[in-house]
mmCIF file as Biopython writes it, N, C-alpha, C and O atoms, coordinates in Angstrom:
data_model
#
loop_
_atom_site.group_PDB
_atom_site.id
_atom_site.type_symbol
_atom_site.label_atom_id
_atom_site.label_alt_id
_atom_site.label_comp_id
_atom_site.label_asym_id
_atom_site.label_entity_id
_atom_site.label_seq_id
_atom_site.pdbx_PDB_ins_code
_atom_site.Cartn_x
_atom_site.Cartn_y
_atom_site.Cartn_z
_atom_site.occupancy
_atom_site.B_iso_or_equiv
_atom_site.auth_seq_id
_atom_site.auth_asym_id
_atom_site.pdbx_PDB_model_num
ATOM 1   N N  . MET A ? 1  ? 14.750 -5.557  17.384 1.0 0.0 1  A 1 
ATOM 2   C CA . MET A ? 1  ? 13.351 -5.924  17.194 1.0 0.0 1  A 1 
ATOM 3   C C  . MET A ? 1  ? 12.800 -5.282  15.932 1.0 0.0 1  A 1 
ATOM 4   O O  . MET A ? 1  ? 13.293 -4.255  15.464 1.0 0.0 1  A 1 
ATOM 5   N N  . ILE A ? 2  ? 11.779 -5.905  15.402 1.0 0.0 2  A 1 
ATOM 6   C CA . ILE A ? 2  ? 11.125 -5.407  14.194 1.0 0.0 2  A 1 
ATOM 7   C C  . ILE A ? 2  ? 10.669 -3.961  14.367 1.0 0.0 2  A 1 
ATOM 8   O O  . ILE A ? 2  ? 10.742 -3.166  13.430 1.0 0.0 2  A 1 
ATOM 9   N N  . TYR A ? 3  ? 10.205 -3.628  15.550 1.0 0.0 3  A 1 
ATOM 10  C CA . TYR A ? 3  ? 9.660  -2.298  15.780 1.0 0.0 3  A 1 
ATOM 11  C C  . TYR A ? 3  ? 10.743 -1.228  15.665 1.0 0.0 3  A 1 
ATOM 12  O O  . TYR A ? 3  ? 10.489 -0.121  15.193 1.0 0.0 3  A 1 
ATOM 13  N N  . ARG A ? 4  ? 11.925 -1.566  16.093 1.0 0.0 4  A 1 
ATOM 14  C CA . ARG A ? 4  ? 13.052 -0.634  15.975 1.0 0.0 4  A 1 
ATOM 15  C C  . ARG A ? 4  ? 13.392 -0.398  14.504 1.0 0.0 4  A 1 
ATOM 16  O O  . ARG A ? 4  ? 13.701 0.724   14.103 1.0 0.0 4  A 1 
ATOM 17  N N  . ARG A ? 5  ? 13.334 -1.447  13.719 1.0 0.0 5  A 1 
ATOM 18  C CA . ARG A ? 5  ? 13.662 -1.312  12.294 1.0 0.0 5  A 1 
ATOM 19  C C  . ARG A ? 5  ? 12.655 -0.427  11.570 1.0 0.0 5  A 1 
ATOM 20  O O  . ARG A ? 5  ? 13.050 0.412   10.760 1.0 0.0 5  A 1 
ATOM 21  N N  . ILE A ? 6  ? 11.370 -0.595  11.843 1.0 0.0 6  A 1 
ATOM 22  C CA . ILE A ? 6  ? 10.405 0.242   11.130 1.0 0.0 6  A 1 
ATOM 23  C C  . ILE A ? 6  ? 10.509 1.695   11.577 1.0 0.0 6  A 1 
ATOM 24  O O  . ILE A ? 6  ? 10.293 2.606   10.778 1.0 0.0 6  A 1 
ATOM 25  N N  . ARG A ? 7  ? 10.836 1.918   12.837 1.0 0.0 7  A 1 
ATOM 26  C CA . ARG A ? 7  ? 11.037 3.291   13.305 1.0 0.0 7  A 1 
ATOM 27  C C  . ARG A ? 7  ? 12.282 3.900   12.673 1.0 0.0 7  A 1 
ATOM 28  O O  . ARG A ? 7  ? 12.256 5.040   12.208 1.0 0.0 7  A 1 
ATOM 29  N N  . ASP A ? 8  ? 13.372 3.138   12.660 1.0 0.0 8  A 1 
ATOM 30  C CA . ASP A ? 8  ? 14.618 3.647   12.083 1.0 0.0 8  A 1 
ATOM 31  C C  . ASP A ? 8  ? 14.464 3.967   10.605 1.0 0.0 8  A 1 
ATOM 32  O O  . ASP A ? 8  ? 14.976 4.984   10.137 1.0 0.0 8  A 1 
ATOM 33  N N  . LEU A ? 9  ? 13.771 3.120   9.868  1.0 0.0 9  A 1 
ATOM 34  C CA . LEU A ? 9  ? 13.548 3.397   8.448  1.0 0.0 9  A 1 
ATOM 35  C C  . LEU A ? 9  ? 12.729 4.667   8.261  1.0 0.0 9  A 1 
ATOM 36  O O  . LEU A ? 9  ? 13.036 5.491   7.399  1.0 0.0 9  A 1 
ATOM 37  N N  . ARG A ? 10 ? 11.697 4.819   9.063  1.0 0.0 10 A 1 
ATOM 38  C CA . ARG A ? 10 ? 10.866 6.033   8.977  1.0 0.0 10 A 1 
ATOM 39  C C  . ARG A ? 10 ? 11.686 7.270   9.283  1.0 0.0 10 A 1 
ATOM 40  O O  . ARG A ? 10 ? 11.610 8.263   8.559  1.0 0.0 10 A 1 
ATOM 41  N N  . GLU A ? 11 ? 12.465 7.218   10.344 1.0 0.0 11 A 1 
ATOM 42  C CA . GLU A ? 11 ? 13.283 8.366   10.726 1.0 0.0 11 A 1 
ATOM 43  C C  . GLU A ? 11 ? 14.366 8.654   9.688  1.0 0.0 11 A 1 
ATOM 44  O O  . GLU A ? 11 ? 14.658 9.816   9.403  1.0 0.0 11 A 1 
ATOM 45  N N  . ASP A ? 12 ? 14.960 7.610   9.124  1.0 0.0 12 A 1 
ATOM 46  C CA . ASP A ? 12 ? 15.971 7.800   8.076  1.0 0.0 12 A 1 
ATOM 47  C C  . ASP A ? 12 ? 15.382 8.490   6.853  1.0 0.0 12 A 1 
ATOM 48  O O  . ASP A ? 12 ? 16.082 9.210   6.140  1.0 0.0 12 A 1 
ATOM 49  N N  . ALA A ? 13 ? 14.094 8.268   6.612  1.0 0.0 13 A 1 
ATOM 50  C CA . ALA A ? 13 ? 13.412 8.903   5.476  1.0 0.0 13 A 1 
ATOM 51  C C  . ALA A ? 13 ? 12.879 10.284  5.842  1.0 0.0 13 A 1 
ATOM 52  O O  . ALA A ? 13 ? 12.209 10.924  5.032  1.0 0.0 13 A 1 
ATOM 53  N N  . ASP A ? 14 ? 13.172 10.749  7.061  1.0 0.0 14 A 1 
ATOM 54  C CA . ASP A ? 14 ? 12.696 12.046  7.558  1.0 0.0 14 A 1 
ATOM 55  C C  . ASP A ? 14 ? 11.182 12.179  7.477  1.0 0.0 14 A 1 
ATOM 56  O O  . ASP A ? 14 ? 10.652 13.211  7.065  1.0 0.0 14 A 1 
ATOM 57  N N  . LEU A ? 15 ? 10.502 11.118  7.878  1.0 0.0 15 A 1 
ATOM 58  C CA . LEU A ? 15 ? 9.043  11.119  7.895  1.0 0.0 15 A 1 
ATOM 59  C C  . LEU A ? 15 ? 8.529  11.101  9.322  1.0 0.0 15 A 1 
ATOM 60  O O  . LEU A ? 15 ? 9.167  10.553  10.221 1.0 0.0 15 A 1 
ATOM 61  N N  . THR A ? 16 ? 7.384  11.698  9.515  1.0 0.0 16 A 1 
ATOM 62  C CA . THR A ? 16 ? 6.724  11.605  10.817 1.0 0.0 16 A 1 
ATOM 63  C C  . THR A ? 16 ? 5.830  10.368  10.824 1.0 0.0 16 A 1 
ATOM 64  O O  . THR A ? 16 ? 5.545  9.784   9.779  1.0 0.0 16 A 1 
ATOM 65  N N  . GLN A ? 17 ? 5.404  9.989   11.999 1.0 0.0 17 A 1 
ATOM 66  C CA . GLN A ? 17 ? 4.461  8.877   12.093 1.0 0.0 17 A 1 
ATOM 67  C C  . GLN A ? 17 ? 3.170  9.223   11.359 1.0 0.0 17 A 1 
ATOM 68  O O  . GLN A ? 17 ? 2.559  8.355   10.736 1.0 0.0 17 A 1 
ATOM 69  N N  . THR A ? 18 ? 2.761  10.462  11.426 1.0 0.0 18 A 1 
ATOM 70  C CA . THR A ? 18 ? 1.546  10.901  10.738 1.0 0.0 18 A 1 
ATOM 71  C C  . THR A ? 18 ? 1.669  10.723  9.230  1.0 0.0 18 A 1 
ATOM 72  O O  . THR A ? 18 ? 0.741  10.241  8.581  1.0 0.0 18 A 1 
ATOM 73  N N  . GLU A ? 19 ? 2.807  11.110  8.675  1.0 0.0 19 A 1 
ATOM 74  C CA . GLU A ? 19 ? 3.007  10.989  7.225  1.0 0.0 19 A 1 
ATOM 75  C C  . GLU A ? 19 ? 2.965  9.531   6.777  1.0 0.0 19 A 1 
ATOM 76  O O  . GLU A ? 19 ? 2.314  9.198   5.787  1.0 0.0 19 A 1 
ATOM 77  N N  . LEU A ? 20 ? 3.658  8.671   7.506  1.0 0.0 20 A 1 
ATOM 78  C CA . LEU A ? 20 ? 3.673  7.267   7.110  1.0 0.0 20 A 1 
ATOM 79  C C  . LEU A ? 20 ? 2.318  6.606   7.359  1.0 0.0 20 A 1 
ATOM 80  O O  . LEU A ? 20 ? 1.892  5.753   6.581  1.0 0.0 20 A 1 
ATOM 81  N N  . SER A ? 21 ? 1.651  6.990   8.423  1.0 0.0 21 A 1 
ATOM 82  C CA . SER A ? 21 ? 0.332  6.403   8.694  1.0 0.0 21 A 1 
ATOM 83  C C  . SER A ? 21 ? -0.662 6.791   7.602  1.0 0.0 21 A 1 
ATOM 84  O O  . SER A ? 21 ? -1.545 5.999   7.271  1.0 0.0 21 A 1 
ATOM 85  N N  . ARG A ? 22 ? -0.539 7.988   7.038  1.0 0.0 22 A 1 
ATOM 86  C CA . ARG A ? 22 ? -1.417 8.381   5.926  1.0 0.0 22 A 1 
ATOM 87  C C  . ARG A ? 22 ? -1.178 7.484   4.722  1.0 0.0 22 A 1 
ATOM 88  O O  . ARG A ? 22 ? -2.131 7.033   4.087  1.0 0.0 22 A 1 
ATOM 89  N N  . TYR A ? 23 ? 0.084  7.219   4.402  1.0 0.0 23 A 1 
ATOM 90  C CA . TYR A ? 23 ? 0.411  6.342   3.282  1.0 0.0 23 A 1 
ATOM 91  C C  . TYR A ? 23 ? -0.191 4.956   3.507  1.0 0.0 23 A 1 
ATOM 92  O O  . TYR A ? 23 ? -0.684 4.331   2.568  1.0 0.0 23 A 1 
ATOM 93  N N  . LEU A ? 24 ? -0.149 4.485   4.736  1.0 0.0 24 A 1 
ATOM 94  C CA . LEU A ? 24 ? -0.637 3.150   5.074  1.0 0.0 24 A 1 
ATOM 95  C C  . LEU A ? 24 ? -2.141 3.118   5.305  1.0 0.0 24 A 1 
ATOM 96  O O  . LEU A ? 24 ? -2.718 2.057   5.543  1.0 0.0 24 A 1 
ATOM 97  N N  . ASN A ? 25 ? -2.775 4.293   5.233  1.0 0.0 25 A 1 
ATOM 98  C CA . ASN A ? 25 ? -4.209 4.420   5.468  1.0 0.0 25 A 1 
ATOM 99  C C  . ASN A ? 25 ? -4.590 3.952   6.876  1.0 0.0 25 A 1 
ATOM 100 O O  . ASN A ? 25 ? -5.557 3.217   7.071  1.0 0.0 25 A 1 
ATOM 101 N N  . LEU A ? 26 ? -3.796 4.404   7.844  1.0 0.0 26 A 1 
ATOM 102 C CA . LEU A ? 26 ? -4.004 4.109   9.261  1.0 0.0 26 A 1 
ATOM 103 C C  . LEU A ? 26 ? -4.100 5.417   10.027 1.0 0.0 26 A 1 
ATOM 104 O O  . LEU A ? 26 ? -3.714 6.474   9.530  1.0 0.0 26 A 1 
ATOM 105 N N  . THR A ? 27 ? -4.618 5.329   11.236 1.0 0.0 27 A 1 
ATOM 106 C CA . THR A ? 27 ? -4.518 6.496   12.109 1.0 0.0 27 A 1 
ATOM 107 C C  . THR A ? 27 ? -3.096 6.548   12.659 1.0 0.0 27 A 1 
ATOM 108 O O  . THR A ? 27 ? -2.405 5.531   12.721 1.0 0.0 27 A 1 
ATOM 109 N N  . LYS A ? 28 ? -2.673 7.733   13.053 1.0 0.0 28 A 1 
ATOM 110 C CA . LYS A ? 28 ? -1.341 7.874   13.645 1.0 0.0 28 A 1 
ATOM 111 C C  . LYS A ? 28 ? -1.237 7.002   14.889 1.0 0.0 28 A 1 
ATOM 112 O O  . LYS A ? 28 ? -0.199 6.393   15.150 1.0 0.0 28 A 1 
ATOM 113 N N  . ARG A ? 29 ? -2.313 6.950   15.645 1.0 0.0 29 A 1 
ATOM 114 C CA . ARG A ? 29 ? -2.315 6.161   16.881 1.0 0.0 29 A 1 
ATOM 115 C C  . ARG A ? 29 ? -2.082 4.673   16.592 1.0 0.0 29 A 1 
ATOM 116 O O  . ARG A ? 29 ? -1.301 4.018   17.282 1.0 0.0 29 A 1 
ATOM 117 N N  . SER A ? 30 ? -2.761 4.149   15.575 1.0 0.0 30 A 1 
ATOM 118 C CA . SER A ? 30 ? -2.565 2.740   15.214 1.0 0.0 30 A 1 
ATOM 119 C C  . SER A ? 30 ? -1.129 2.487   14.788 1.0 0.0 30 A 1 
ATOM 120 O O  . SER A ? 30 ? -0.504 1.522   15.226 1.0 0.0 30 A 1 
ATOM 121 N N  . TYR A ? 31 ? -0.606 3.365   13.925 1.0 0.0 31 A 1 
ATOM 122 C CA . TYR A ? 31 ? 0.773  3.189   13.480 1.0 0.0 31 A 1 
ATOM 123 C C  . TYR A ? 31 ? 1.727  3.265   14.663 1.0 0.0 31 A 1 
ATOM 124 O O  . TYR A ? 31 ? 2.672  2.480   14.750 1.0 0.0 31 A 1 
ATOM 125 N N  . SER A ? 32 ? 1.492  4.184   15.556 1.0 0.0 32 A 1 
ATOM 126 C CA . SER A ? 32 ? 2.347  4.340   16.734 1.0 0.0 32 A 1 
ATOM 127 C C  . SER A ? 32 ? 2.381  3.057   17.562 1.0 0.0 32 A 1 
ATOM 128 O O  . SER A ? 32 ? 3.435  2.662   18.060 1.0 0.0 32 A 1 
ATOM 129 N N  . HIS A ? 33 ? 1.235  2.417   17.704 1.0 0.0 33 A 1 
ATOM 130 C CA . HIS A ? 33 ? 1.194  1.141   18.443 1.0 0.0 33 A 1 
ATOM 131 C C  . HIS A ? 33 ? 2.071  0.088   17.771 1.0 0.0 33 A 1 
ATOM 132 O O  . HIS A ? 33 ? 2.780  -0.655  18.450 1.0 0.0 33 A 1 
ATOM 133 N N  . TYR A ? 34 ? 2.027  0.021   16.455 1.0 0.0 34 A 1 
ATOM 134 C CA . TYR A ? 34 ? 2.860  -0.943  15.734 1.0 0.0 34 A 1 
ATOM 135 C C  . TYR A ? 34 ? 4.341  -0.627  15.917 1.0 0.0 34 A 1 
ATOM 136 O O  . TYR A ? 34 ? 5.158  -1.515  16.157 1.0 0.0 34 A 1 
ATOM 137 N N  . GLU A ? 35 ? 4.665  0.649   15.798 1.0 0.0 35 A 1 
ATOM 138 C CA . GLU A ? 35 ? 6.068  1.051   15.890 1.0 0.0 35 A 1 
ATOM 139 C C  . GLU A ? 35 ? 6.623  0.867   17.303 1.0 0.0 35 A 1 
ATOM 140 O O  . GLU A ? 35 ? 7.810  0.591   17.476 1.0 0.0 35 A 1 
ATOM 141 N N  . ASN A ? 36 ? 5.778  1.018   18.294 1.0 0.0 36 A 1 
ATOM 142 C CA . ASN A ? 36 ? 6.221  0.863   19.684 1.0 0.0 36 A 1 
ATOM 143 C C  . ASN A ? 36 ? 6.108  -0.565  20.189 1.0 0.0 36 A 1 
ATOM 144 O O  . ASN A ? 36 ? 6.535  -0.865  21.304 1.0 0.0 36 A 1 
ATOM 145 N N  . GLY A ? 37 ? 5.539  -1.442  19.381 1.0 0.0 37 A 1 
ATOM 146 C CA . GLY A ? 37 ? 5.439  -2.847  19.768 1.0 0.0 37 A 1 
ATOM 147 C C  . GLY A ? 37 ? 4.322  -3.159  20.739 1.0 0.0 37 A 1 
ATOM 148 O O  . GLY A ? 37 ? 4.320  -4.227  21.352 1.0 0.0 37 A 1 
ATOM 149 N N  . THR A ? 38 ? 3.369  -2.249  20.893 1.0 0.0 38 A 1 
ATOM 150 C CA . THR A ? 38 ? 2.253  -2.513  21.800 1.0 0.0 38 A 1 
ATOM 151 C C  . THR A ? 38 ? 1.123  -3.266  21.111 1.0 0.0 38 A 1 
ATOM 152 O O  . THR A ? 38 ? 0.192  -3.732  21.767 1.0 0.0 38 A 1 
ATOM 153 N N  . ARG A ? 39 ? 1.205  -3.386  19.776 1.0 0.0 39 A 1 
ATOM 154 C CA . ARG A ? 39 ? 0.277  -4.217  19.001 1.0 0.0 39 A 1 
ATOM 155 C C  . ARG A ? 39 ? 1.079  -4.989  17.975 1.0 0.0 39 A 1 
ATOM 156 O O  . ARG A ? 39 ? 2.100  -4.516  17.475 1.0 0.0 39 A 1 
ATOM 157 N N  . ASN A ? 40 ? 0.605  -6.176  17.670 1.0 0.0 40 A 1 
ATOM 158 C CA . ASN A ? 40 ? 1.253  -6.971  16.630 1.0 0.0 40 A 1 
ATOM 159 C C  . ASN A ? 40 ? 1.015  -6.328  15.269 1.0 0.0 40 A 1 
ATOM 160 O O  . ASN A ? 40 ? -0.063 -5.804  14.987 1.0 0.0 40 A 1 
ATOM 161 N N  . LEU A ? 41 ? 2.028  -6.381  14.453 1.0 0.0 41 A 1 
ATOM 162 C CA . LEU A ? 41 ? 1.977  -5.792  13.123 1.0 0.0 41 A 1 
ATOM 163 C C  . LEU A ? 41 ? 1.333  -6.782  12.153 1.0 0.0 41 A 1 
ATOM 164 O O  . LEU A ? 41 ? 1.879  -7.863  11.934 1.0 0.0 41 A 1 
ATOM 165 N N  . PRO A ? 42 ? 0.175  -6.434  11.565 1.0 0.0 42 A 1 
ATOM 166 C CA . PRO A ? 42 ? -0.460 -7.341  10.601 1.0 0.0 42 A 1 
ATOM 167 C C  . PRO A ? 42 ? 0.409  -7.528  9.358  1.0 0.0 42 A 1 
ATOM 168 O O  . PRO A ? 42 ? 1.170  -6.638  8.978  1.0 0.0 42 A 1 
ATOM 169 N N  . VAL A ? 43 ? 0.286  -8.674  8.744  1.0 0.0 43 A 1 
ATOM 170 C CA . VAL A ? 43 ? 1.117  -9.012  7.583  1.0 0.0 43 A 1 
ATOM 171 C C  . VAL A ? 43 ? 0.933  -7.990  6.462  1.0 0.0 43 A 1 
ATOM 172 O O  . VAL A ? 43 ? 1.915  -7.587  5.838  1.0 0.0 43 A 1 
ATOM 173 N N  . ASP A ? 44 ? -0.299 -7.564  6.194  1.0 0.0 44 A 1 
ATOM 174 C CA . ASP A ? 44 ? -0.510 -6.619  5.100  1.0 0.0 44 A 1 
ATOM 175 C C  . ASP A ? 44 ? 0.171  -5.283  5.359  1.0 0.0 44 A 1 
ATOM 176 O O  . ASP A ? 44 ? 0.655  -4.649  4.421  1.0 0.0 44 A 1 
ATOM 177 N N  . ILE A ? 45 ? 0.216  -4.849  6.596  1.0 0.0 45 A 1 
ATOM 178 C CA . ILE A ? 45 ? 0.903  -3.598  6.938  1.0 0.0 45 A 1 
ATOM 179 C C  . ILE A ? 45 ? 2.410  -3.802  6.846  1.0 0.0 45 A 1 
ATOM 180 O O  . ILE A ? 45 ? 3.125  -2.925  6.361  1.0 0.0 45 A 1 
ATOM 181 N N  . LEU A ? 46 ? 2.894  -4.938  7.304  1.0 0.0 46 A 1 
ATOM 182 C CA . LEU A ? 46 ? 4.317  -5.266  7.188  1.0 0.0 46 A 1 
ATOM 183 C C  . LEU A ? 46 ? 4.766  -5.201  5.728  1.0 0.0 46 A 1 
ATOM 184 O O  . LEU A ? 46 ? 5.810  -4.626  5.422  1.0 0.0 46 A 1 
ATOM 185 N N  . ILE A ? 47 ? 3.984  -5.784  4.841  1.0 0.0 47 A 1 
ATOM 186 C CA . ILE A ? 47 ? 4.313  -5.779  3.422  1.0 0.0 47 A 1 
ATOM 187 C C  . ILE A ? 47 ? 4.283  -4.363  2.862  1.0 0.0 47 A 1 
ATOM 188 O O  . ILE A ? 47 ? 5.156  -3.989  2.079  1.0 0.0 47 A 1 
ATOM 189 N N  . SER A ? 48 ? 3.295  -3.580  3.253  1.0 0.0 48 A 1 
ATOM 190 C CA . SER A ? 48 ? 3.198  -2.194  2.777  1.0 0.0 48 A 1 
ATOM 191 C C  . SER A ? 48 ? 4.384  -1.359  3.244  1.0 0.0 48 A 1 
ATOM 192 O O  . SER A ? 48 ? 4.905  -0.542  2.485  1.0 0.0 48 A 1 
ATOM 193 N N  . ILE A ? 49 ? 4.811  -1.557  4.476  1.0 0.0 49 A 1 
ATOM 194 C CA . ILE A ? 49 ? 5.974  -0.830  4.999  1.0 0.0 49 A 1 
ATOM 195 C C  . ILE A ? 49 ? 7.225  -1.238  4.228  1.0 0.0 49 A 1 
ATOM 196 O O  . ILE A ? 49 ? 8.036  -0.388  3.860  1.0 0.0 49 A 1 
ATOM 197 N N  . ALA A ? 50 ? 7.380  -2.531  3.986  1.0 0.0 50 A 1 
ATOM 198 C CA . ALA A ? 50 ? 8.538  -3.013  3.221  1.0 0.0 50 A 1 
ATOM 199 C C  . ALA A ? 50 ? 8.528  -2.428  1.812  1.0 0.0 50 A 1 
ATOM 200 O O  . ALA A ? 50 ? 9.564  -1.979  1.321  1.0 0.0 50 A 1 
ATOM 201 N N  . ASP A ? 51 ? 7.378  -2.429  1.165  1.0 0.0 51 A 1 
ATOM 202 C CA . ASP A ? 51 ? 7.266  -1.864  -0.174 1.0 0.0 51 A 1 
ATOM 203 C C  . ASP A ? 51 ? 7.587  -0.372  -0.173 1.0 0.0 51 A 1 
ATOM 204 O O  . ASP A ? 51 ? 8.303  0.114   -1.048 1.0 0.0 51 A 1 
ATOM 205 N N  . PHE A ? 52 ? 7.061  0.343   0.798  1.0 0.0 52 A 1 
ATOM 206 C CA . PHE A ? 52 ? 7.285  1.785   0.879  1.0 0.0 52 A 1 
ATOM 207 C C  . PHE A ? 52 ? 8.779  2.101   0.979  1.0 0.0 52 A 1 
ATOM 208 O O  . PHE A ? 52 ? 9.279  2.999   0.300  1.0 0.0 52 A 1 
ATOM 209 N N  . HIS A ? 53 ? 9.482  1.358   1.829  1.0 0.0 53 A 1 
ATOM 210 C CA . HIS A ? 53 ? 10.906 1.623   2.065  1.0 0.0 53 A 1 
ATOM 211 C C  . HIS A ? 53 ? 11.818 0.848   1.103  1.0 0.0 53 A 1 
ATOM 212 O O  . HIS A ? 53 ? 13.041 0.984   1.144  1.0 0.0 53 A 1 
ATOM 213 N N  . ASN A ? 54 ? 11.198 0.034   0.236  1.0 0.0 54 A 1 
ATOM 214 C CA . ASN A ? 54 ? 11.950 -0.767  -0.728 1.0 0.0 54 A 1 
ATOM 215 C C  . ASN A ? 54 ? 12.967 -1.677  -0.027 1.0 0.0 54 A 1 
ATOM 216 O O  . ASN A ? 54 ? 14.132 -1.760  -0.415 1.0 0.0 54 A 1 
ATOM 217 N N  . VAL A ? 55 ? 12.489 -2.342  1.003  1.0 0.0 55 A 1 
ATOM 218 C CA . VAL A ? 55 ? 13.295 -3.332  1.721  1.0 0.0 55 A 1 
ATOM 219 C C  . VAL A ? 55 ? 12.512 -4.637  1.748  1.0 0.0 55 A 1 
ATOM 220 O O  . VAL A ? 55 ? 11.314 -4.657  1.469  1.0 0.0 55 A 1 
ATOM 221 N N  . SER A ? 56 ? 13.183 -5.707  2.079  1.0 0.0 56 A 1 
ATOM 222 C CA . SER A ? 56 ? 12.501 -6.996  2.161  1.0 0.0 56 A 1 
ATOM 223 C C  . SER A ? 56 ? 11.777 -7.138  3.501  1.0 0.0 56 A 1 
ATOM 224 O O  . SER A ? 56 ? 12.147 -6.526  4.503  1.0 0.0 56 A 1 
ATOM 225 N N  . THR A ? 57 ? 10.741 -7.962  3.483  1.0 0.0 57 A 1 
ATOM 226 C CA . THR A ? 57 ? 10.075 -8.258  4.751  1.0 0.0 57 A 1 
ATOM 227 C C  . THR A ? 57 ? 11.012 -9.024  5.671  1.0 0.0 57 A 1 
ATOM 228 O O  . THR A ? 57 ? 10.924 -8.900  6.893  1.0 0.0 57 A 1 
ATOM 229 N N  . ASP A ? 58 ? 11.915 -9.819  5.088  1.0 0.0 58 A 1 
ATOM 230 C CA . ASP A ? 58 ? 12.908 -10.522 5.910  1.0 0.0 58 A 1 
ATOM 231 C C  . ASP A ? 58 ? 13.778 -9.525  6.675  1.0 0.0 58 A 1 
ATOM 232 O O  . ASP A ? 58 ? 14.151 -9.774  7.821  1.0 0.0 58 A 1 
ATOM 233 N N  . TYR A ? 59 ? 14.094 -8.414  6.049  1.0 0.0 59 A 1 
ATOM 234 C CA . TYR A ? 59 ? 14.872 -7.382  6.745  1.0 0.0 59 A 1 
ATOM 235 C C  . TYR A ? 59 ? 14.065 -6.823  7.928  1.0 0.0 59 A 1 
ATOM 236 O O  . TYR A ? 59 ? 14.590 -6.670  9.031  1.0 0.0 59 A 1 
ATOM 237 N N  . LEU A ? 60 ? 12.805 -6.526  7.687  1.0 0.0 60 A 1 
ATOM 238 C CA . LEU A ? 60 ? 11.967 -6.001  8.770  1.0 0.0 60 A 1 
ATOM 239 C C  . LEU A ? 60 ? 11.796 -7.007  9.893  1.0 0.0 60 A 1 
ATOM 240 O O  . LEU A ? 60 ? 11.722 -6.638  11.065 1.0 0.0 60 A 1 
ATOM 241 N N  . LEU A ? 61 ? 11.733 -8.279  9.527  1.0 0.0 61 A 1 
ATOM 242 C CA . LEU A ? 61 ? 11.559 -9.338  10.525 1.0 0.0 61 A 1 
ATOM 243 C C  . LEU A ? 61 ? 12.869 -9.775  11.166 1.0 0.0 61 A 1 
ATOM 244 O O  . LEU A ? 61 ? 12.892 -10.685 11.995 1.0 0.0 61 A 1 
ATOM 245 N N  . GLU A ? 62 ? 13.952 -9.124  10.777 1.0 0.0 62 A 1 
ATOM 246 C CA . GLU A ? 62 ? 15.298 -9.402  11.289 1.0 0.0 62 A 1 
ATOM 247 C C  . GLU A ? 62 ? 15.769 -10.814 10.972 1.0 0.0 62 A 1 
ATOM 248 O O  . GLU A ? 62 ? 16.509 -11.429 11.740 1.0 0.0 62 A 1 
ATOM 249 N N  . ARG A ? 63 ? 15.324 -11.313 9.823  1.0 0.0 63 A 1 
ATOM 250 C CA . ARG A ? 63 ? 15.819 -12.611 9.359  1.0 0.0 63 A 1 
ATOM 251 C C  . ARG A ? 63 ? 17.100 -12.424 8.563  1.0 0.0 63 A 1 
ATOM 252 O O  . ARG A ? 63 ? 17.829 -13.382 8.304  1.0 0.0 63 A 1 
ATOM 253 N N  . THR A ? 64 ? 17.369 -11.169 8.174  1.0 0.0 64 A 1 
ATOM 254 C CA . THR A ? 64 ? 18.582 -10.816 7.453  1.0 0.0 64 A 1 
ATOM 255 C C  . THR A ? 64 ? 18.921 -9.370  7.759  1.0 0.0 64 A 1 
ATOM 256 O O  . THR A ? 64 ? 18.059 -8.592  8.168  1.0 0.0 64 A 1 
ATOM 257 N N  . ASN A ? 65 ? 20.164 -9.021  7.562  1.0 0.0 65 A 1 
ATOM 258 C CA . ASN A ? 65 ? 20.578 -7.624  7.689  1.0 0.0 65 A 1 
ATOM 259 C C  . ASN A ? 65 ? 20.706 -6.963  6.330  1.0 0.0 65 A 1 
ATOM 260 O O  . ASN A ? 65 ? 21.084 -5.796  6.232  1.0 0.0 65 A 1 
ATOM 261 N N  . ASN A ? 66 ? 20.389 -7.712  5.283  1.0 0.0 66 A 1 
ATOM 262 C CA . ASN A ? 66 ? 20.429 -7.206  3.919  1.0 0.0 66 A 1 
ATOM 263 C C  . ASN A ? 66 ? 19.097 -6.538  3.593  1.0 0.0 66 A 1 
ATOM 264 O O  . ASN A ? 66 ? 18.061 -7.202  3.576  1.0 0.0 66 A 1 
ATOM 265 N N  . LYS A ? 67 ? 19.114 -5.238  3.336  1.0 0.0 67 A 1 
ATOM 266 C CA . LYS A ? 67 ? 17.885 -4.507  3.043  1.0 0.0 67 A 1 
ATOM 267 C C  . LYS A ? 67 ? 17.355 -4.796  1.651  1.0 0.0 67 A 1 
ATOM 268 O O  . LYS A ? 67 ? 16.169 -4.597  1.390  1.0 0.0 67 A 1 
ATOM 269 N N  . LYS A ? 68 ? 18.206 -5.259  0.762  1.0 0.0 68 A 1 
ATOM 270 C CA . LYS A ? 68 ? 17.858 -5.416  -0.648 1.0 0.0 68 A 1 
ATOM 271 C C  . LYS A ? 68 ? 16.700 -6.401  -0.836 1.0 0.0 68 A 1 
ATOM 272 O O  . LYS A ? 68 ? 16.642 -7.459  -0.211 1.0 0.0 68 A 1 
ATOM 273 N N  . VAL A ? 69 ? 15.791 -6.009  -1.719 1.0 0.0 69 A 1 
ATOM 274 C CA . VAL A ? 69 ? 14.672 -6.868  -2.078 1.0 0.0 69 A 1 
ATOM 275 C C  . VAL A ? 69 ? 15.149 -7.820  -3.163 1.0 0.0 69 A 1 
ATOM 276 O O  . VAL A ? 69 ? 15.654 -7.375  -4.194 1.0 0.0 69 A 1 
ATOM 277 N N  . ASN A ? 70 ? 15.000 -9.111  -2.951 1.0 0.0 70 A 1 
ATOM 278 C CA . ASN A ? 70 ? 15.382 -10.110 -3.958 1.0 0.0 70 A 1 
ATOM 279 C C  . ASN A ? 70 ? 14.199 -10.346 -4.888 1.0 0.0 70 A 1 
ATOM 280 O O  . ASN A ? 70 ? 13.116 -10.737 -4.452 1.0 0.0 70 A 1 
ATOM 281 N N  . LYS A ? 71 ? 14.422 -10.103 -6.166 1.0 0.0 71 A 1 
ATOM 282 C CA . LYS A ? 71 ? 13.339 -10.297 -7.152 1.0 0.0 71 A 1 
ATOM 283 C C  . LYS A ? 71 ? 13.713 -11.353 -8.126 1.0 0.0 71 A 1 
ATOM 284 O O  . LYS A ? 71 ? 12.938 -11.662 -9.031 1.0 0.0 71 A 1 
#
């Protein structure tokens, strides 16, 4: 699921939910809801997460297993 991917990327970067939520200008609680799948992830946040981790939105959406951003 998408939520697992955003959590795994955050953990791989050794970041806390608080650190990433600050970058996204969200509360930790809001970010936690997105990461746990209890709220739908808005498109603008999805794009910001992809940009932060330098991965494609298709990767986050599990449309591909290729993390590389195609430019």
